[in-house]
TORPA-53470 format. One line per 10 residues: number of its first residue (from 0); their letters; for each residue x, y, z of N, C-alpha, C. Coordinates in pm, 1 decimal. Layout:
% residues N
NUM) a) X,Y,Z,X,Y,Z,X,Y,Z; ...
% end
This chain:
% residues 181
0) mrelsmhild) -10565.0,-5507.2,-7975.3,-10463.0,-5601.2,-7866.5,-10423.8,-5637.8,-7770.8; -10421.7,-5650.2,-7634.4,-10443.7,-5589.6,-7504.4,-10259.9,-5596.4,-7465.7; -10187.9,-5578.7,-7491.8,-10033.0,-5504.4,-7493.0,-9978.0,-5434.3,-7628.5; -9900.0,-5351.4,-7605.5,-9871.5,-5278.8,-7740.5,-9727.3,-5420.2,-7798.1; -9684.5,-5446.1,-7686.6,-9558.2,-5535.7,-7720.7,-9608.9,-5631.3,-7816.3; -9732.8,-5668.9,-7797.4,-9780.4,-5784.0,-7952.3,-9802.8,-5685.5,-8054.8; -9807.9,-5583.4,-8058.0,-9813.5,-5472.0,-8186.6,-9669.7,-5507.0,-8246.6; -9596.8,-5495.2,-8149.9,-9441.4,-5483.1,-8180.8,-9391.6,-5611.8,-8234.0; -9450.4,-5691.9,-8172.6,-9419.1,-5838.5,-8236.2,-9488.2,-5882.8,-8362.0; -9601.5,-5839.7,-8362.7,-9630.2,-5877.8,-8512.8,-9594.1,-5768.2,-8689.1
10) iaqnsivaga) -9548.0,-5630.7,-8582.2,-9458.8,-5564.1,-8700.4,-9353.6,-5655.5,-8732.8; -9279.1,-5681.4,-8603.5,-9171.0,-5679.5,-8636.4,-9159.6,-5858.3,-8727.6; -9235.6,-5901.6,-8703.0,-9264.3,-6068.7,-8795.5,-9259.6,-6003.8,-8913.6; -9347.3,-5899.5,-8943.6,-9343.6,-5849.3,-9062.5,-9233.9,-5819.5,-9152.4; -9109.9,-5744.6,-9043.8,-8986.3,-5672.8,-9120.4,-8904.9,-5854.3,-9108.0; -8921.8,-5995.2,-9043.1,-8865.0,-6082.2,-9092.3,-8911.4,-6155.7,-9197.9; -9052.5,-6153.2,-9181.4,-9149.2,-6182.2,-9382.1,-9082.6,-6122.2,-9491.8; -9028.4,-5986.1,-9466.9,-8982.9,-5886.7,-9572.1,-8785.0,-5960.8,-9623.5; -8769.7,-5998.1,-9526.9,-8621.5,-6065.5,-9551.9,-8551.1,-5972.6,-9451.1; -8554.0,-5879.4,-9388.7,-8492.6,-5777.4,-9315.3,-8363.2,-5873.2,-9231.7
20) slvkivveen) -8248.3,-5814.3,-9197.5,-8114.0,-5896.6,-9153.6,-8135.8,-5792.4,-9039.3; -8173.0,-5718.0,-9012.3,-8142.1,-5614.6,-8906.1,-8324.8,-5535.7,-8905.5; -8288.7,-5564.8,-8782.2,-8474.5,-5483.5,-8699.6,-8439.7,-5412.4,-8606.1; -8435.3,-5273.3,-8580.1,-8468.3,-5223.2,-8456.3,-8577.4,-5193.7,-8387.8; -8582.6,-5215.0,-8278.7,-8714.2,-5201.3,-8203.1,-8677.0,-5019.2,-8077.6; -8758.0,-4915.8,-8079.1,-8735.6,-4834.7,-7967.3,-8811.0,-4824.2,-7910.1; -8819.0,-4811.0,-7810.6,-8933.2,-4797.9,-7700.1,-8915.1,-4654.5,-7612.7; -9006.4,-4560.1,-7646.2,-8920.5,-4444.5,-7569.2,-9052.0,-4351.6,-7503.6; -9006.0,-4386.5,-7351.2,-9133.0,-4310.1,-7278.9,-9066.9,-4207.8,-7222.9; -9169.8,-4054.8,-7236.5,-9106.3,-3966.0,-7202.1,-9232.3,-3919.3,-7099.5
30) lnedfltiii) -9220.8,-3894.6,-6958.1,-9302.7,-3908.4,-6858.6,-9372.1,-3726.0,-6868.1; -9219.2,-3658.5,-6889.6,-9258.7,-3529.8,-6884.0,-9337.1,-3459.9,-7001.6; -9317.9,-3487.0,-7129.1,-9395.7,-3490.2,-7221.9,-9516.5,-3527.6,-7269.4; -9550.1,-3659.3,-7155.1,-9635.7,-3733.8,-7126.4,-9629.1,-3794.3,-7282.9; -9543.3,-3902.1,-7338.2,-9617.5,-3967.2,-7447.6,-9489.3,-4083.4,-7457.9; -9518.9,-4154.7,-7533.9,-9487.9,-4294.8,-7525.0,-9487.3,-4330.5,-7673.7; -9339.5,-4361.2,-7757.5,-9363.6,-4350.4,-7900.4,-9298.8,-4517.9,-7928.7; -9327.4,-4556.9,-8052.8,-9250.8,-4734.5,-8073.9,-9215.6,-4676.5,-8171.7; -9113.0,-4754.2,-8220.0,-9050.7,-4705.3,-8325.7,-8949.3,-4874.6,-8375.5; -9073.0,-4898.4,-8524.6,-8987.5,-5075.5,-8558.7,-8908.2,-4984.7,-8695.6
40) edngkgmgen) -8816.8,-5046.8,-8735.6,-8726.8,-5020.7,-8831.8,-8684.9,-5152.0,-8892.5; -8671.6,-5178.6,-8965.9,-8559.6,-5302.3,-9054.1,-8520.7,-5225.9,-9223.4; -8404.7,-5312.9,-9246.8,-8330.0,-5311.2,-9383.2,-8394.3,-5399.5,-9508.4; -8603.3,-5447.8,-9463.2,-8613.0,-5584.3,-9545.0,-8603.6,-5492.5,-9676.1; -8715.7,-5619.6,-9748.9,-8760.6,-5569.7,-9908.9,-8822.7,-5443.5,-9910.9; -8892.2,-5348.5,-9858.8,-9003.4,-5249.0,-9827.0,-9072.8,-5255.0,-9921.8; -9159.1,-5139.4,-9929.0,-9271.1,-5177.7,-9976.1,-9296.7,-5020.3,-10107.1; -9352.3,-5054.8,-10238.2,-9350.0,-4931.1,-10337.0,-9468.9,-4873.5,-10260.3; -9474.1,-4735.2,-10334.0,-9590.7,-4668.6,-10302.9,-9719.5,-4694.6,-10331.2; -9777.0,-4759.0,-10398.8,-9894.4,-4838.9,-10426.1,-9924.0,-4902.3,-10349.4
50) elekvtnpfy) -9831.3,-5023.8,-10224.3,-9841.9,-5112.4,-10141.5,-9844.1,-5073.4,-10011.8; -9765.3,-4910.8,-10018.0,-9789.3,-4848.0,-9863.4,-9889.0,-4770.2,-9870.8; -9927.0,-4735.5,-9949.6,-10085.8,-4660.2,-9929.7,-10205.6,-4736.6,-9925.5; -10171.2,-4853.6,-9927.0,-10268.9,-4975.2,-9846.6,-10289.0,-5034.5,-9754.1; -10168.4,-4992.6,-9693.0,-10091.0,-5133.8,-9601.5,-10193.3,-5109.9,-9478.7; -10265.6,-4993.2,-9471.1,-10294.2,-4914.6,-9332.8,-10462.7,-4975.2,-9330.1; -10506.2,-4981.0,-9470.4,-10644.8,-5084.8,-9495.3,-10646.2,-5245.4,-9408.8; -10763.6,-5286.8,-9331.6,-10718.8,-5370.1,-9277.6,-10821.0,-5477.3,-9404.7; -10893.5,-5426.4,-9529.9,-10875.6,-5546.6,-9608.5,-10817.1,-5545.9,-9696.5; -10694.9,-5525.8,-9672.1,-10544.1,-5573.0,-9748.6,-10447.1,-5643.2,-9713.9
60) tsrttrkvgl) -10401.4,-5714.0,-9757.3,-10226.4,-5788.3,-9706.6,-10209.4,-5836.2,-9841.5; -10065.9,-5881.3,-9818.9,-9994.1,-5906.6,-9910.0,-9956.2,-6048.3,-9929.2; -10047.4,-6096.7,-9792.1,-10017.8,-6256.6,-9743.3,-10103.2,-6328.5,-9864.9; -10109.0,-6411.8,-9868.8,-10178.6,-6549.6,-9980.8,-10260.2,-6643.5,-9858.9; -10228.0,-6666.1,-9750.3,-10269.2,-6760.0,-9665.2,-10404.2,-6681.8,-9627.4; -10454.1,-6532.6,-9617.1,-10575.6,-6462.9,-9533.9,-10605.1,-6417.6,-9640.8; -10738.9,-6315.7,-9595.8,-10766.8,-6201.3,-9682.4,-10798.6,-6057.3,-9667.0; -10688.8,-6064.4,-9523.3,-10723.5,-5910.6,-9434.4,-10615.1,-5917.8,-9378.2; -10583.7,-5790.8,-9325.9,-10436.6,-5756.7,-9288.3,-10473.6,-5714.8,-9129.1; -10485.7,-5738.4,-9018.7,-10533.9,-5628.6,-8902.6,-10392.1,-5584.2,-8846.5
70) gvpmfkasae) -10285.1,-5607.9,-8851.7,-10187.7,-5597.2,-8794.6,-10155.7,-5452.8,-8812.5; -10094.6,-5409.9,-8880.0,-10089.9,-5232.2,-8973.2,-10171.0,-5122.2,-8860.8; -10311.5,-5177.1,-8983.7,-10431.9,-5083.2,-8950.0,-10461.5,-5079.0,-8770.6; -10443.3,-5223.2,-8674.9,-10467.3,-5251.9,-8574.5,-10326.5,-5112.3,-8474.8; -10220.6,-5124.6,-8530.3,-10180.5,-5059.6,-8447.3,-10204.7,-4895.0,-8454.1; -10245.5,-4867.4,-8597.0,-10243.9,-4741.4,-8608.4,-10360.3,-4657.7,-8498.0; -10499.7,-4746.5,-8522.4,-10623.6,-4715.3,-8455.5,-10575.3,-4730.9,-8281.0; -10514.9,-4786.9,-8239.2,-10421.6,-4813.4,-8092.3,-10420.6,-4650.6,-8112.0; -10305.0,-4629.4,-8191.6,-10203.8,-4496.6,-8148.1,-10314.9,-4398.0,-8157.3; -10365.1,-4339.1,-8284.4,-10498.8,-4261.9,-8258.9,-10560.4,-4237.7,-8166.4
80) acdgsfrins) -10612.5,-4379.1,-8105.3,-10755.0,-4354.0,-8015.1,-10664.1,-4277.9,-7893.1; -10536.1,-4299.1,-7864.0,-10477.9,-4244.7,-7743.3,-10418.1,-4081.9,-7759.4; -10466.7,-4032.6,-7840.4,-10426.3,-3901.3,-7890.1,-10323.3,-3857.5,-7959.4; -10308.1,-4001.1,-8017.6,-10139.6,-4025.8,-8091.7,-10130.8,-4043.2,-8222.2; -10021.4,-4052.4,-8276.1,-10011.1,-4046.1,-8444.8,-9947.0,-4158.9,-8496.8; -9958.1,-4191.7,-8617.9,-9929.4,-4281.1,-8678.3,-9889.8,-4274.6,-8825.2; -9728.4,-4319.1,-8828.3,-9697.9,-4337.8,-8945.7,-9600.9,-4391.0,-9012.5; -9581.1,-4418.5,-9146.8,-9511.3,-4540.4,-9180.1,-9446.3,-4503.8,-9312.8; -9271.1,-4550.1,-9332.0,-9222.2,-4505.7,-9422.4,-9204.2,-4667.8,-9516.7; -9178.6,-4623.1,-9636.6,-9113.0,-4742.5,-9675.3,-9052.0,-4741.9,-9845.3
90) kkgegtyvea) -8985.0,-4761.9,-9840.1,-8919.8,-4784.1,-9967.9,-8874.5,-4914.9,-10024.9; -8893.6,-4916.7,-10171.0,-8848.6,-5078.9,-10247.1,-8770.2,-5117.9,-10237.1; -8654.7,-5192.6,-10171.5,-8548.2,-5246.2,-10212.8,-8460.6,-5196.1,-10059.2; -8532.8,-5107.9,-9964.7,-8487.2,-4987.9,-9838.8,-8503.8,-5033.6,-9701.3; -8639.7,-5123.3,-9702.2,-8662.8,-5088.3,-9549.9,-8796.0,-5032.1,-9525.9; -8840.9,-5049.3,-9443.7,-8950.6,-5023.4,-9350.1,-8940.5,-4948.1,-9234.7; -9027.7,-4828.0,-9192.8,-9031.7,-4765.2,-9058.8,-9164.1,-4754.2,-9031.3; -9170.4,-4766.3,-8893.2,-9311.4,-4758.3,-8881.1,-9307.3,-4676.3,-8726.4; -9379.0,-4580.6,-8661.8,-9412.9,-4502.9,-8602.9,-9538.5,-4511.9,-8556.6; -9523.4,-4528.5,-8420.6,-9663.6,-4495.0,-8319.8,-9645.6,-4440.1,-8188.5
100) kfkhshidrv) -9724.4,-4305.6,-8215.4,-9723.0,-4251.8,-8069.8,-9837.8,-4229.5,-7971.9; -9837.9,-4241.8,-7884.9,-9926.9,-4273.1,-7731.3,-9859.6,-4137.2,-7629.3; -10008.1,-4060.8,-7673.6,-10037.1,-4038.6,-7514.9,-10014.5,-4114.0,-7411.1; -9880.7,-4091.2,-7337.8,-9873.9,-4192.2,-7214.0,-9977.8,-4215.2,-7131.6; -10033.0,-4096.9,-7059.5,-10141.8,-4089.3,-6989.8,-10291.1,-4151.1,-7007.8; -10293.8,-4151.4,-7135.0,-10418.0,-4170.2,-7197.0,-10516.1,-4336.3,-7120.5; -10624.2,-4273.6,-7110.9,-10683.0,-4423.5,-7016.6,-10715.2,-4548.3,-7109.0; -10717.5,-4501.5,-7246.5,-10768.2,-4593.4,-7357.4,-10615.6,-4645.6,-7396.8; -10496.3,-4615.9,-7323.7,-10362.5,-4712.2,-7371.5,-10309.8,-4822.4,-7317.1; -10322.7,-4849.5,-7375.4,-10300.7,-5081.6,-7329.0,-10146.4,-5033.6,-7283.4
110) plgnmpdtmv) -10156.5,-5144.6,-7133.2,-9965.8,-5139.3,-7156.8,-9870.5,-5142.4,-7209.2; -9728.8,-5156.6,-7227.9,-9672.4,-5211.1,-7291.0,-9666.6,-5373.7,-7329.9; -9683.3,-5394.0,-7208.5,-9718.8,-5551.6,-7207.9,-9544.7,-5611.8,-7204.9; -9512.1,-5709.4,-7185.8,-9411.9,-5826.4,-7159.3,-9282.7,-5787.6,-7302.0; -9213.0,-5699.2,-7281.3,-9110.2,-5680.3,-7366.9,-8994.1,-5776.6,-7355.5; -8939.7,-5848.5,-7232.0,-8878.3,-5936.0,-7231.1,-8876.8,-6110.8,-7334.1; -9013.1,-6077.4,-7298.8,-9052.3,-6227.6,-7387.8,-9100.3,-6209.4,-7528.4; -9145.7,-6086.0,-7567.0,-9177.7,-6047.6,-7705.5,-8998.9,-6037.9,-7761.2; -8866.4,-5990.5,-7687.1,-8752.7,-5976.7,-7774.7,-8726.1,-6147.8,-7791.5; -8744.9,-6248.6,-7684.4,-8670.0,-6326.5,-7670.4,-8731.3,-6378.0,-7801.6
120) vlvssdikid) -8864.8,-6394.7,-7834.5,-8939.7,-6480.1,-7946.6,-8893.7,-6416.9,-8087.9; -8836.5,-6302.2,-8056.5,-8782.5,-6210.1,-8178.9,-8627.2,-6298.4,-8210.4; -8592.7,-6310.0,-8104.0,-8442.2,-6307.6,-8137.2,-8429.6,-6479.1,-8141.1; -8524.6,-6571.2,-8095.1,-8484.6,-6722.1,-8155.2,-8537.5,-6792.5,-8270.9; -8622.5,-6664.3,-8361.2,-8704.7,-6682.1,-8464.8,-8661.6,-6707.0,-8609.4; -8500.8,-6679.1,-8613.5,-8414.3,-6653.6,-8701.3,-8299.0,-6639.3,-8609.9; -8189.2,-6701.3,-8604.9,-8004.8,-6663.2,-8570.7,-7967.8,-6601.8,-8693.9; -8012.9,-6574.1,-8800.5,-7947.6,-6531.4,-8912.1,-7967.9,-6319.5,-8901.2; -8046.2,-6306.6,-8800.9,-8203.6,-6139.2,-8815.9,-8120.9,-6085.7,-8695.4; -8027.9,-6010.1,-8679.6,-7983.5,-5917.4,-8586.7,-8110.9,-5823.4,-8543.2
130) fiyrhirndk) -8091.9,-5792.1,-8396.1,-8220.1,-5710.8,-8327.9,-8149.0,-5614.2,-8286.2; -8181.6,-5458.6,-8258.4,-8140.4,-5391.3,-8132.2,-8275.3,-5340.1,-8072.3; -8261.2,-5378.0,-7987.0,-8400.9,-5317.8,-7857.1,-8371.0,-5172.0,-7802.4; -8376.9,-5030.7,-7797.7,-8367.9,-4953.8,-7720.9,-8498.2,-4938.9,-7665.7; -8506.0,-4909.8,-7517.3,-8597.7,-4899.8,-7435.4,-8526.1,-4754.5,-7360.6; -8564.1,-4621.2,-7405.8,-8592.8,-4476.5,-7296.6,-8699.5,-4428.1,-7228.4; -8639.4,-4423.3,-7141.7,-8688.4,-4386.0,-7031.8,-8699.2,-4238.0,-6946.9; -8780.2,-4117.8,-6983.2,-8711.3,-4012.0,-6995.3,-8538.7,-3986.1,-6986.5; -8418.5,-3951.4,-6911.4,-8310.0,-3940.8,-6925.7,-8225.5,-4063.8,-6961.3; -8266.1,-4186.9,-6927.4,-8207.1,-4330.3,-6897.8,-8273.7,-4399.9,-7050.7
140) eyvldtreik) -8149.6,-4511.2,-7037.2,-8166.2,-4595.8,-7160.2,-8096.7,-4686.1,-7128.4; -8174.0,-4814.9,-7209.8,-8136.1,-4917.8,-7234.2,-8103.4,-5022.1,-7334.1; -7996.6,-5081.2,-7353.9,-7998.9,-5113.2,-7520.1,-7928.2,-5240.8,-7493.7; -8053.4,-5328.9,-7609.4,-7995.5,-5489.6,-7593.7,-7947.2,-5479.4,-7738.2; -7789.0,-5541.1,-7863.7,-7842.9,-5538.3,-7971.6,-7747.0,-5694.6,-7956.7; -7808.9,-5769.0,-8034.5,-7731.4,-5897.4,-8108.8,-7631.0,-5929.6,-8125.0; -7570.2,-5831.2,-8249.4,-7475.0,-5865.5,-8306.5,-7372.8,-5826.7,-8204.3; -7385.1,-5759.2,-8082.1,-7297.6,-5756.6,-7974.7,-7317.0,-5884.9,-7930.3; -7384.5,-5951.1,-7885.2,-7405.8,-6080.0,-7778.8,-7348.5,-6164.5,-7910.6; -7337.9,-6205.0,-8038.3,-7293.8,-6302.9,-8158.1,-7165.5,-6280.7,-8100.8
150) dilgevpins) -7118.0,-6157.6,-8105.5,-6957.8,-6161.7,-8097.5,-6883.4,-6215.2,-8004.4; -6959.9,-6178.9,-7841.1,-6946.7,-6274.5,-7778.5,-6924.2,-6389.6,-7723.5; -7034.3,-6426.1,-7813.5,-7087.7,-6553.7,-7821.3,-6978.6,-6701.7,-7867.5; -6927.3,-6637.8,-7977.2,-6830.2,-6738.7,-8084.1,-6927.7,-6819.1,-8132.1; -6915.0,-6915.7,-8141.2,-7008.9,-7046.0,-8158.6,-7107.9,-7070.0,-8098.1; -7138.3,-6983.9,-8017.7,-7246.0,-7081.3,-7934.7,-7393.8,-6997.7,-8013.5; -7473.6,-7082.8,-7998.6,-7597.1,-6992.6,-8129.3,-7685.6,-6925.5,-8028.8; -7739.5,-6781.5,-8068.2,-7784.0,-6713.0,-7995.0,-7928.9,-6771.3,-7928.0; -7967.3,-6903.3,-8025.2,-8103.7,-6932.7,-8018.0,-8106.6,-7033.8,-7852.4; -7977.9,-7095.7,-7764.1,-7987.3,-7168.7,-7705.1,-8028.1,-7127.1,-7583.1
160) ievldwikgn) -8115.2,-7212.6,-7548.4,-8191.6,-7184.9,-7444.6,-8104.6,-7139.0,-7283.2; -8015.8,-7127.4,-7252.4,-7949.5,-7094.6,-7172.7,-7866.2,-6949.4,-7197.8; -7905.3,-6887.2,-7338.5,-7844.7,-6737.1,-7377.4,-7979.5,-6652.2,-7426.5; -8102.4,-6728.2,-7460.8,-8263.2,-6680.1,-7473.1,-8263.6,-6676.5,-7243.1; -8251.3,-6781.7,-7210.3,-8303.1,-6685.8,-7066.4,-8221.7,-6583.4,-7023.7; -8086.2,-6581.7,-7044.2,-7984.7,-6430.1,-7013.2,-8047.2,-6322.3,-7084.1; -8090.7,-6331.7,-7185.0,-8121.8,-6242.7,-7252.2,-8246.4,-6223.5,-7214.9; -8346.1,-6244.8,-7132.1,-8507.1,-6249.0,-7086.9,-8413.0,-6164.5,-6959.7; -8320.4,-6213.6,-6871.7,-8310.2,-6133.8,-6755.7,-8259.1,-6032.3,-6808.7; -8140.3,-6029.3,-6881.5,-8110.2,-5890.0,-6930.1,-8208.7,-5784.7,-6941.1
170) iiegikelhi) -8330.9,-5760.9,-6997.1,-8411.3,-5731.7,-7044.5,-8482.7,-5696.6,-6901.2; -8499.2,-5775.0,-6839.1,-8590.1,-5759.7,-6718.9,-8501.6,-5616.9,-6603.2; -8395.8,-5658.3,-6623.1,-8304.1,-5595.5,-6503.2,-8293.2,-5455.7,-6589.6; -8252.8,-5422.3,-6703.9,-8266.6,-5366.5,-6764.7,-8381.0,-5244.1,-6811.3; -8526.7,-5304.6,-6818.9,-8624.4,-5211.0,-6758.9,-8651.6,-5191.6,-6630.9; -8626.9,-5257.5,-6561.7,-8616.3,-5236.1,-6415.6,-8519.8,-5105.5,-6362.0; -8392.3,-5113.7,-6426.3,-8340.2,-4986.9,-6421.5,-8382.1,-4875.4,-6464.6; -8475.2,-4873.3,-6597.2,-8514.8,-4788.5,-6599.4,-8612.7,-4673.3,-6514.9; -8654.4,-4781.2,-6412.9,-8783.7,-4759.3,-6365.9,-8750.6,-4657.1,-6217.6; -8602.1,-4689.2,-6198.7,-8550.3,-4672.6,-6062.6,-8487.1,-4484.4,-6058.3
180) n) -8622.1,-4408.1,-5980.9,-8589.1,-4251.3,-5963.7,-8424.9,-4220.5,-5926.7
% end
């Protein structure tokens, strides 16, 4: 994939399919130690040991609509190709934890991409699912928690156009603030 945000979207959509009610997404850029870490964690149905062993195989998928599952294997390959690492932990009935670590300055590391649009797509996909998006850059942090937004909105649906526009703008500004020295 041309952007890491597309990997994030793919893995988070797996969380949605797995019945998660909470999906946590963390992007950590540590420029001093030259790494970029992406974590996607959910409280979905999780996987048993047998399925967990197969999930990084591109010729395995739990979906019945196709015979291959490229999302997790491609994310793993992308991290490892950039002097990084990949790990996935899951427990049946408890959820899944995915972590991809990249050398930030690696010439082959694709850009992070459009996280505001990625988060808007996820938030609008199912209003019953909550998302926490944390973006850390060195010693600065931006957090978006849809549970807090829903509390403030009351009866206004989080997937209304006005709210999604606000969420997108908030993320854009939050990420911009992280890049100010």
